[in-house]
Steps between C-alpha positions, in 0.01 A plus 500: 500500500142392559211742471125487559242496225421867560864597461528279194192659343650847535836385367364334185204738451229234519212450741515236771199329339688482169803349672281239670335427163836443326611282790178298478553456125852373576662769284744576781685322775271458803567722799653366816268498800618635830399361838236772501366357168593821316640464152860609457659567162860513383687666214409197286129584516575869438679405179223258399226757556682772309532252212127416520402867521707586192346209309150611601582860401575359154159333493624146547257241628555296813557199275775682308664599829479139615670388177777757551540390862551143378785625283658675798534164677781406260698823446776327298268390218456686173260794511330377182179410687495842670529659154211282381278603794573866432439455125161342574412783736609759244278336236211512746563870569524581128167323442346693788630831357345415162165430668522822703574701186192347334295595809638852478395527134150371578461740792620792289248409231227487764605838637506650149143379442376698799291809450501653846173685450302172493315333787631175642219306331612641163873478575688335214755352744230330708315380189820353355586324826149357518508366143610151400789638296674779690 
């Protein structure tokens, strides 16, 4: 069954611009063109876009998705490289969480330094953010 880009967008819960972007980046099989020059998509592209959307929902980069797509080209091979890609992404996420927790601590310290009855020019938060060593 072939569907238009608008139908595809609704089915996979992505915008048409996003679908065109993924197609341009060669993360999915190109659409067939009808005589009317409309793009038509099959179940293959539906499956590919759902895969891409799930990867993006997990914070994966386009490069990571491209690497996973390369693995999908040989489905009989070991999934060791897939595991490696996921491990690398997990390490990246753990590092990001650590940084976010440090940001949270810094922001809480800034908030705790606030004395709400001050003017903006005397605000401890503003003064700290303007100093060389926040």
